[in-house]
N, C-alpha and C positions, 0 to 999 in steps of 0.2 A: 375498569380498564385493566387489561392484562399486560404484564411486563413483556410478554412475547411480541406484542404489537410494536413496542418501542423499546429499544435497549440503549439508553444514552450512555451508559458506562462502556459498552463495547464500542460504540461509535467514537467516544472520546479516546478510548484506548487505541483503536485502529488508527485514528488520525494522528495521535501525539507520540505514542510509544516509539513508533518507527522514525520519528523526527529527531534528528541529531540537534537541530536548532533548539528545540525545547528540552532536550535531555542533556544539552551541554552544561557542564559545571556540577553535575551531580557527583558528590564525593563517593569514592568506591565503597566506603563503609555504609553510607546511606543506601546505595544500590544493593549491597549485601542484605541489609535489613528488609528492603522491599522484596527481594527474592525469598528470604525466609518467611516473611509474612504470607507470601503466596503458598509456600510449602506447608505452612501451619494453619492455612485458612480454616480448617475444620476445628481448630482449637481457638475459640474466639479471643480469650485473654491474651494468649501467646502471640497470635497474629496481630492483634491490636497493639500490643507492646512493641512488636517490631516496627509497626507503622509509626508509633510515637517516637521510637528511637530514630528512625529515618527523618521524621519531621524536625527533631531536635538537632540533627546534624545538617539538614538542608531545609531550614524553615522557608515556606513559601515556594519551593521548587515545584514546577508543574508536575513532574513524575511522582512526587510525594503526594501532592494534592489529589492527583488521579487515583493513586493507590488507596488513599483514605476514602475518596468518594465511592470507588467500586466496592470497598469492604462494607461500608455502611449501607450502600444501596442493596447489595446482594443479601445482607443480613436483615433486610427489612427495617433497618433503623433510618427511616426516611427523613426525620427532622434532622438528624446528624448529617445525613447526605446532603440535605438542603443547605446547612451551614457551610459545608465544603464547597458546594456549588456556588455559594455566594463568594467564597474566598477565590475560587477559579475565576468567576466574573471579574472581581477586583484585579486579579493578576492580568487577565486578558485585556482589560481596559487600560491598565498601566503599559503592558508590553506593546500595545498598539497605538499608545499616545492618544487615547480617545477620552472624551468627557468622563468625569468620575461617576456619573449616573448613566446606566445603560439607556434610559429612556431618552436621553439627550443625543444619543449616537445617530448619526445621519448616514445615508447610503454613500456619500462621497468621502466620508472620513477614513475609509480603508478599502482595500480591494476585496470586498465581500463577495462579489460575483466570480472571482477567479478561485476555483476550488483548490487549486495547488498552492494558494497563499496560505501558509501554515498558521501564522499568528491570527489573521482575520478569522480563519476557520476555527481555531481555538476559542475565539470569543463566541462565534456562532453556536458551536457545540455546547459551550458553557451555558449560554443563554437558553438553549433548547433543554439541557438537563434541569435548569432552574425552573423553567415553564412546566415541565412534566412533573417535577417534584411539587410545585405549587398546586397543580391539579390534583395529584394524588393525595395531597393533604387537605383537600377541600377548599383551597383558596383559588377558586376558579377565575375570579376576576383578575387577579394578579397573573395567573397563568395565561389568560387570554391576552393581556397587555403584552406579555413577553412573546407570545406566539405572533401577535400582530406585528411587533418590532422585527422579529425574524423575517417575516414575509415582506416587510418594508425594505429591509437591508438585502434580502435575497429573493427577489421577485420571481426568479426561475426555479426556486425551491429546491436547490441542490442539497440542502440540509434536511429536507423532509418535514418541515414544519406543518404542511397541510394535513398530515396524518393527525397531528395533535388538534388542529382546528376542527377536523371532522369529529373527533372525539368530544370536544366541547360543544359542537352543534347537536350531537346526539344525547348529550347528558340531559337528564330530566324528561326525555321523551318516553312515553309508554311503549313497551315491547308488544303490544296488542297486535 
């Protein structure tokens, strides 16, 4: 599966960075470290150090989590990206007042069908990133469960989960 087909980090970024709601409360020093991490992206240790400084200043803040996620994803550190995706899921569950296990979330628990609803969208994008990383790491059954949950919560597929379902369906088929 090629990253070009699905780019969860850019989708999460597009959805959330522009959102004042999820960016609210980020200390300016943490924002500075996120900026510096972006500027020093090509220097892994320095960029990661800035991300860790931002995390120390604003633990659990969505902007910091997204920065960490993107860094690990783009660097091919998928297991670490998955750990951050789990943290994003936990935050999204809390922010939306949803059950603590994503498997227990139901369509009526939030406005998942309204694309302009930022917090439910944060949950959906976090779950999509989680599903994708599970698939990339060979945990296809867990990935499938997450994709099916996405389609249950977003039956019109505004989030694009059917792309992942198509990949799952093609996995293991011969290219003959």
